[in-house]
C-alpha positions as CSV (number, residue, x, y, z in Angstrom):
1,M,77.7,112.8,101.5
2,N,80.8,113.0,103.4
3,R,81.9,116.9,101.7
4,V,85.7,118.2,102.5
5,R,86.0,121.8,102.9
6,D,88.6,124.4,102.9
7,A,89.3,126.4,105.6
8,D,86.8,129.2,105.7
9,G,84.4,126.3,105.3
10,A,83.7,126.9,101.4
11,P,83.5,123.7,99.6
12,G,87.0,122.9,99.0
13,T,89.4,123.5,95.9
14,A,90.2,120.2,93.6
15,G,92.4,118.3,95.2
16,A,89.7,118.3,98.9
17,S,87.1,118.2,95.9
18,S,88.9,114.8,95.4
19,T,89.8,113.7,98.8
20,G,85.7,114.3,99.4
21,T,85.2,112.0,96.6
22,S,88.1,109.1,98.1
23,I,86.2,109.6,100.8
24,R,82.8,108.4,100.0
25,L,84.3,106.0,97.3
26,V,85.6,104.1,101.2
27,V,82.0,105.2,102.8
28,W,79.8,103.6,99.8
29,Y,82.3,100.6,99.5
30,Y,82.4,99.1,103.0
31,L,78.6,99.7,103.1
32,G,77.8,98.1,100.1
33,T,79.4,94.9,102.0
34,L,75.6,93.9,102.2
35,L,75.4,93.2,98.6
36,F,79.2,91.6,98.1
37,I,76.6,89.4,101.6
38,L,73.8,88.4,98.9
39,L,76.0,87.7,95.7
40,D,77.9,85.1,98.1
41,A,75.3,83.8,100.0
42,L,72.4,84.0,97.7
43,G,74.7,83.4,93.8
44,G,77.6,81.6,94.8
45,W,79.8,84.2,93.6
46,N,82.0,85.6,96.7
47,V,84.7,88.4,95.2
48,R,84.7,90.5,98.5
49,V,86.9,87.5,100.8
50,T,87.8,85.3,98.5
51,G,90.3,84.4,100.6
52,L,88.6,82.6,103.1
53,Q,86.0,80.8,101.3
54,G,86.6,77.4,102.7
55,L,85.5,79.2,106.0
56,P,82.2,80.1,106.5
57,A,82.1,81.2,109.8
58,L,85.3,83.8,109.3
59,K,84.0,84.3,106.1
60,Y,81.1,86.5,108.0
61,T,82.7,87.4,110.0
62,Y,84.7,88.6,108.6
63,Y,81.6,90.5,106.7
64,A,80.7,91.7,110.1
65,G,83.7,93.4,110.8
66,C,83.4,94.8,107.2
67,L,79.9,96.7,107.8
68,G,81.6,98.1,110.8
69,A,84.0,99.9,109.3
70,G,81.3,101.2,107.1
71,W,79.7,102.6,110.2
72,L,82.9,103.7,111.7
73,V,83.5,105.6,108.0
74,H,80.3,106.6,107.3
75,R,80.1,108.1,111.6
76,F,83.4,109.5,111.4
77,P,84.3,110.4,108.3
78,R,88.3,111.3,108.4
79,S,88.7,108.1,109.7
80,A,88.2,106.5,105.6
81,P,92.0,106.2,104.6
82,F,93.1,104.7,107.6
83,V,90.0,102.2,108.2
84,A,90.7,101.2,103.8
85,L,94.6,100.7,104.6
86,S,94.3,98.7,107.7
87,E,91.2,96.5,105.5
88,S,92.2,96.6,102.6
89,T,95.9,95.6,104.2
90,I,94.2,92.3,106.1
91,N,92.4,91.3,103.2
92,L,95.0,91.3,100.9
93,A,97.3,89.3,102.9
94,I,94.1,86.8,103.2
95,L,94.4,86.7,99.5
96,L,97.8,85.9,99.5
97,V,98.1,83.0,101.9
98,G,94.4,82.0,99.5
99,F,97.5,82.2,96.4
100,L,100.3,80.8,98.6
101,G,98.5,77.5,99.1
102,T,97.1,77.0,95.9
103,Y,100.7,77.3,94.7
104,L,101.6,75.3,97.0
105,R,99.3,72.4,96.0
106,A,100.4,72.3,92.6
107,L,104.3,72.0,93.8
108,D,102.6,69.0,95.7
109,A,100.9,67.5,92.7
110,A,104.6,68.3,91.1
111,M,105.9,66.3,93.7
112,A,104.0,62.9,93.9
113,G,103.3,62.7,89.5
114,V,99.9,63.9,89.4
115,P,99.4,66.2,86.5
116,G,97.8,69.6,87.8
117,T,97.4,73.3,87.5
118,V,97.4,75.9,89.3
119,M,93.9,77.7,89.4
120,I,93.2,81.4,90.4
121,T,89.5,82.6,90.2
122,Y,87.8,85.4,88.4
123,G,86.5,86.2,92.2
124,Q,90.2,86.3,93.4
125,I,91.3,88.5,90.4
126,I,88.3,90.6,91.2
127,N,89.3,91.1,94.9
128,L,92.4,91.5,94.4
129,L,91.4,94.8,91.7
130,L,88.9,95.7,94.5
131,N,91.3,95.8,97.5
132,G,94.1,97.3,95.5
133,G,91.5,100.0,94.6
134,I,90.8,100.2,98.0
135,L,94.3,101.0,99.7
136,V,95.1,103.5,96.7
137,T,92.7,105.4,97.4
138,G,93.1,105.2,101.1
139,I,96.9,105.8,100.6
140,Y,95.9,109.0,98.8
141,A,93.2,110.0,101.0
142,T,95.9,109.4,104.1
143,I,98.8,112.2,102.6
144,Y,96.2,114.6,101.6
145,L,94.4,114.7,105.5
146,R,98.5,114.3,106.2
147,S,99.2,117.6,104.3
148,Q,96.4,119.3,105.9
149,I,97.2,119.2,109.4
150,G,101.4,119.7,108.5
151,L,102.6,116.3,109.3
152,S,104.0,116.1,106.2
153,G,107.8,117.0,105.1
154,G,108.4,117.0,108.9
155,T,107.6,119.4,110.4
156,S,104.3,119.8,113.2
157,T,102.2,122.5,112.4
158,S,102.0,124.4,108.8
159,T,101.5,128.0,108.8
160,T,99.2,130.5,106.1
161,P,101.5,133.5,104.7
162,S,99.7,135.8,107.1
163,G,101.8,133.8,110.4
164,R,97.8,132.3,111.3
165,E,98.2,128.7,111.9
166,R,96.8,126.5,109.9
167,T,93.9,123.8,110.4
168,P,92.9,120.7,108.3
169,P,89.7,121.3,106.5
170,P,86.2,120.1,108.8
171,L,84.9,117.3,106.8
172,D,81.2,117.9,106.9
173,H,79.0,115.7,108.2
174,E,75.9,115.8,105.5
C-alpha cells in the first residue's frame, strides 16, 4: 500500500503514518466504487450517489468518474486529498440539490392542500455520512501535506534547525 515516509526515508512518524492511512482510505474508497456499482445494479441499493437516482445515465457516468478517481489516487497517492475534496464536494452538492428537490415537492404538496411528508431515505443518509467522512479525510490530509511542504502559515519554504531546506516526505507506492 501507500505509506508516507519521513524526510530520511524511514517509515513516518505518527502524523505521517496517519496521513498514509488517510490516503489508503481514500484509495480504497474510490476503488471500492465497484462494490457500490454492484450494490446498486444487482441489489437496487444506491448509497454512493443518491442525488442521481432518477438519472441512470448520469449516475453510471459518475460511477465511471469515481473509478477514474480511484485509478488516479492509486497511481498518484499525493493527489488523494485533492481528489477527495473535489469529488466529495461535487457529490455533496448533488445530494443537497436532491434534498432541496424533495423539500420543494413537499412544499408544493402542502400548497395544493395534499398531505405529504418529506422522505429522506437511508441511502441518502449513508451517502451523506460517506461523503462527509471522505471530505473530512481529504481536508485533514491536505492540511498535513501542505504543512509538510511549507505552505501553511504563509511561508513558502521551511528549513530544519540545521538550516537545510525541508522537502516533503516521499510517498512510497508499494
